[in-house]
N, C-alpha and C positions, 0 to 999 in steps of 0.2 A: 191351628192354621193348616190348611191343606193346600198342596201344590199340585198342579197338573204334571204330567210326565215330562213335558218339555222344560218346564221351570226347574224341576228336580234335577234333570240331567245337566242343565246350565249351572246350577248351584254346585253340583259335584265337580264339574270341570273347573269352576272358579276356585273351589277349595284346594283341588290338586295343584292348580297353577300357583296359588299363594304359597303352598307348602314347598313346592320345588324352587320357587323364587327365593324364599326365605333360606333354604338350605344352600343355594348357590351364593347368596349374599353373605351368609355366615362363613362359607369356605373362602370367599374372597377376602373378607375381613381378617380371617385367621392367617391367610397367606401374606397379606400386606403387613399386618401387625405382628408377624412372627408368633402367633398364638398357637400353642400346642397343648395337648392334654397330658403330655409326659411330665413327670416330676423333675425338678431341677435342684441342684445344689449350688450355693453361691461361694465364690472364691475371689481372691484379690491377687494382683501382681504389681510389683514395683518396677517401673521402666525408666530409663534415663531420658527418653524423649518419646512423647506420645503425639507428636505432630500429625494431624490428619485423622486421628482416631476419633470417632463420634459414637455417641450413645446409639445402640441398636446395631452396630457393626457385628459381623459374624464371628463366632468362635468355632474353629474347625480342628478336627483331629484326622490326620491322613486325608485331608481334602474334603471331609464330610462335615457338614454343619451340625454341631452338637449344642450350641447355645449362642448367646449374644452378649455384647457389652452393656452393662447396666448403669455404670456411673464412672466419671473421670474426676479425680481430685488431685490438686497440686500440693506437693510436699516440699518443704524448703529447709530441711535440716538433715544432718548425716545419720542421726539415729533412725529416722524414718526411712531414709533411702538405703542405708547399708546395714542397718541392724545395730544392736547395742555394742558390738565390738568395734564399729567404725573402721572396718578394714575391708579389703578387696578379696579376702579368702586366702591371700598369701602372707598376711600379717602386716602389710604396708598400710599406714594410716592415709586415708584419702582426704582431699580438700573438701571444703563446704560445697555442697551440690544441691541443685534444685531438680526434683524428679516428679514423677506422676504415679498415682495409684489408680489402676484400672480394676474396677469391680465388675465381674462377669459371672454368668451362671452357666452351668454345664448339666446335661442330662444325668440324672442320678445313677444310671446304669453304666456311665463312663467313668472308670476310676482315674483319679488324679494323684500321682505319686508326689512325694516330697521333693524329688529331683526333677520334676517336669520342667521342660524348657519352654518358655513363652517367647515367640518371635512375631513381631509386627511385620506383616507383608502387604505388598500392593495387590489389591484385587483387580485393578485395571489401570490404564493410563490416565483415566480421569482423576485419579488420586484417592479412590476409595481404598480403605485398609481392612484387614481382618486379623484376628489373633490365631496363630497356628500353635497348637499344643503338641509337644513331642514327648511321649512317654517311653523312655528308654528302658530296656530290660534291666532289672536289678537296681533301679533308681530309687531305692528306699521304700519305706512303708507308704501306705495310702495317706494322702493329705486330708486332714479333718475338714468337714464342712465349715466354711468361714475362714479357712487358713489363708496365709499370704505367701506367695512365691517371691523371694527377694531378688534383687539385681544379681547378686552373687553370694555364694556361701563357701566356707572352707571345705565342706564335704563334697559338694557337687560342682564347684566352680561357677562360671557365668551361667545364669539361668534365665535371664530376659535379654532380648536383643531388640533395639529400636529398628524402625524401618530404614531401608536403604535410602540414603540421601541422594535423590535423583538429580537435584540441582547441581551438586558437585560433580556427579558422574557425567551428566549430559553436557556440562560446561567443558569437560575435557574432550568430549566427542564433537563439540560444536563445529570445528573446521571440517570434519568429515561429513556432518549432516548437511552442510551447505550444498553438497553435490548429489543429494538424494531427492527423489520425487516423494510426494506425501505417502504413497502406499508403501514404498520400500522403507521410508523413515519409521512408519508405525511398526512394521514387522521387525525391523532392526532394533528399535527401542524395546519392544516386548521381549525379544530374545535376550537383550542385555539384562533386563530385570529378572527374567527366569534364571539365567545363569548365575547372577550374583545372589539371588535369593535361594538357590539350591532347589528349584522346583522341577528339575529334570529337563531344563532347557538344553538345546543342542549347542555345545561349545563349538563343535565343528562348523555348524551353520553360521554361528556368529563370526568365527574367523574367516569363513568363506566370503561373507558379505563385506567384512573389513578389507580383505585382500582385493576383492573386486572393486571396492570403492577407491582404494589407494592406487590400483592400476589405472582406473579411469582418470584420476587426478594426475598421475605420472604421464599418461598419454597426451595430456594437454599442457605439458611443461613448456613447449615452445610458445603456445598462446599466452600462458601466464608470464613467461619471460618477456614476450613482446609487450604485454600490458604493463608490466613493471617498468620496462624501458621507456615506453611512451609517457607513463605517468611521471617518471623521473625527469624527462625532457620538459614536460609541462611545468612541473614544480620549479625546475631550474630557471625556465623563462620567466615565470611569475616572480621568482626571487630576485632575478636580475633587474626587474622593472618595478621594484617595490615602491620607489618614489612616484613613478607614473601612476601606479595603482592607488597609492595613498592620495595623490592629487585628484584622480578620477572619483574616488569615494567622497573626498571633500567637496568637489565641484557638484557631484550629484546631490549631496546633502544640501548644498546651497540652492541648487535648482529646485529641490523638493520644498525647501523653506520658502523660496520665492513663489512657488505655486500655492503654498498654504496662505501666504500673505495676500495673494491676488485672487483668492478663490471667489470673492464676491464679484470681481470683474469678469472672471472666467464664466461663472454661472450666468451673469447678465449677457455675456456675448453668446453663450449657447442659446439663450432665449431669443436673441436677435437673429442668430443663424436659423433657428427654427422658423421664425416669422419670415425670413428671406426665402427659405425653402418653400414655404406655403405660397408666397407671392410668385415665386418662379414657376411653381407648378401651375398656378392659375394662368400665368402668362403663356406657358407652353400649351395649355389647353385651348387658349384663344387663337393661337397661330399654327395649330397642328396641321390643318388642311393646306394653308399657303406654304408652310414649310415643306410638306410632302411634295407639293408641286415644284418648289425650288429645287429640291433634291432630284426630282425626275428630270427637270430641264438641265440641271448641272451635269447629270449623266450624259445627256445628249451633247452638251457643249464640250465635255471632255473627250467624247468620241470624235467630234469634229476637229478638236485641237490636235488629237493624235494623228488624224489624217493629213494635217498640214504641218507636220513636224519639221520638214526640211525648210519651209519658209520661216518658221518660228526660229530655227537655229540661225538662219541668215540675218534676221532682224536683230537677234540678240548679239550677234557679232558687230553689227553696225551701230547699235545704240551707244556704246561707249564713245565711239568717234563723234557721234552727233552731240552727245552731252559735253564733250570737250570743246566743240565749236561753240555751242550755246553758252558754255561757261565763259568763254573769251569775250562774248558780247554783252555779258551781264555783270560787268565789273562795277557798274554804277548802281548796284542794289536794285532799285525799283524801275530802272530804265534799261533798255537794250540799245546799244550803239551800232548803227549800221553805216557803212561807207559805200558810196556809189563809185564803183570802179569802171564798169562797162555798162553802156546803155545803147540799145539799138531799136529802131522802129521806123515808122513812116507817118507823115502827116498828109491826109487827103483833103485837098481843097476842091470842093464840089464844082464841077464844070470847068476847072482850071487845070490842075495837075496834082500829082502825088509827089511829095517832097520826102526823100529818105533822111532820117536823123540818126547819127551815130556819135557816141561819146566814149572815149577811151582815155585813161590816165595812166601814167607810169609811176605813180606814187608808191613809196616803199610798202605802205600798208596793204596795197593791192597785189603785191608779189608774194605775200606770205601764204603758205599752205598751197 
């Protein structure tokens, strides 16, 4: 099969692209899967607490990764945890203990001594761990492949250390953490871990942050004292009215119980209220124009009323007196009693004369008022 020059060039480019892509993919897989071409030797370590350690976690020497954790196994007898002598290295018999066996591999060119110390350390605040191996000078002969590092031995003392218990540590700092913002809290927490794990953290910086925090809390002692005083006053008031509070809670419970019993009626009334709202809205839609006119004329009438304020004040002062007089004549319920005390006028007789008419009486009822 023959290809033209353009097809041949495209095929060469495709082959090169596939080769480069395959190499990059292989490198990525090796990085993610911790795959390396170096040879490894497998060892074990007995630790009293392997909380947080997972398969695949790093194994480091002087901060450099030299291997990874391969397996985690629980042991529940003293012979497995402390060795056949069942002692702590000082000759004291130890109580029954549950421990863990960590199996890990290390690059073959990294010697592991019989006295190597294994420490579980925090990799970050998320909770990831790693195994730190410390090979001290003169710590015995090289450990054979497949060998086990015990919790402790008579010759080398303690050889495995569990991770720092952050829960206990941070619980002690909890009152101080309450006054820190998130950024300072993260920095302060990491410094605590570094100091207590012996990773070269600055103890001076830790103490500086602690002193700054305590000074901030001390500067607000008046506010804290006032808060405690107010809280005490509130609690005393509530305590002095415990019977009223108990009665309030009981009454509220009865009220809620009544609402529960009448929930059907309440739901029905809500439906009726909804219907009434719709009908009211329809009514307002029908009278909107006349209502607007009434409001307009009401504004005009109120202005006129303000202009005759003095006459209105005078009438309001006279109205009580008039009502008093009217009340006196309305003592017979549906009738008004009127008495004729004075009468005057004239009678005109056409073509004859005009006769004056006057009537006066001295009756006692006519002298009242």
